[in-house]
Phi, psi and omega in degrees: 000136179292148180260137177262151178291171185291328178299315180294316180300320183288326184293333184263000178299122180085004182251114173276115184283353182257343180290139181258118186255162169301151185302319182294321181288320179298317182294314175305310181297325179295318180293316183294331185268001178290135185230353184288163183281333170284166176283096185293148173276136172263132186240146169243145182235129181232127173269107186272145174280058178234160174239098184302345182289341174265127181308319183286355173248011175286123179255114184217136179184196178201155173207152180271125181279134185298335177248014179069191184243357175080015182222159179274128184252119182274122187241131175255130178237127177264108177201178187223163175059226184294337182294334181295317178291325180294318183287324177296319178299322182286345177117016182293145182271332174213135179231144179177185182228257182294325179298313188290321177296317181297321179293325176288320175301334180276356177110003182275128181218035190270061174210160182252346179208149180231139183234142176218149174276148182310323181287352172260358183293334174298320180293312184293334176300332181296336185240021181299323183292341179269310179291318185301305186295344179263004184066028184251001184288122177301143183217136181295329184292334179252016173077014181262002172240107187201155171274347176268071187294325179304307183292321177298312180299309182304319182290322175298311185291327184287340182129069178256138179244133174253143183221156178206126182298140177269179190297340178271359184084022180246136180255129185238134180203145176276149183233012178132196181253155180303319182297346175293332182087161183302323183301308185287323174297325175294320176301317170303309188295322182295316179299315182297314185290328179291321176297315178293326177298314180297334186267009183299125178294140180290340176273355177285134183245152180077205184289131184282304182258103185275325181202155184204146170208158183238146178206155173272172181309313187253344191272178180283158174281125181255121181284147178244136176291107183303335183287348180258000183291324177295323176293321183293318178292334181268346183286000000 
């Protein structure tokens, strides 16, 4: 069995890691159990009742969190002509087309999110093998392939989270920082869950959200009672 450090052991004192709690209580306990000297990120993990090996059961999307993610996001935009000025005015960190592709081919990757206009996707495809494995490839399903680059840049900068279910049917996503406090984290979580609910595949059978837990970067995973998620969303 792996041994945990004394700070972790102290953080879980009086906390049952097997007990399934209401959403509000779980988030509050996750914040209370954070012990790192830095501002930890709070993440949610959801076990969905889908089989990702079937394309019609792949859950993938994005949503703008009402309270943001608490971090600065560097945005690169692939576009041409007047769209470049539009993207720059919206706050994009780097804008370009052929020149930006060449820069990336040379090893430059100093950005956290990429947006592209549809007419530039053929160019972006040239560096797809570089961007794809790093989760930086623009995708129409997440709203990062669009002619409305200003809105896309503003949304990403404000605190947009992208998510994709993994091979085991588990979806992972950040919902903010410990410093946000439970109330703002719950607001972000509610927005995320509503989006995931809307993306439920019609071919998925049985219970959709089978299990869920929240945790801070260094803290323990606090389980949430999946039967209470609907009540939380309606509240």
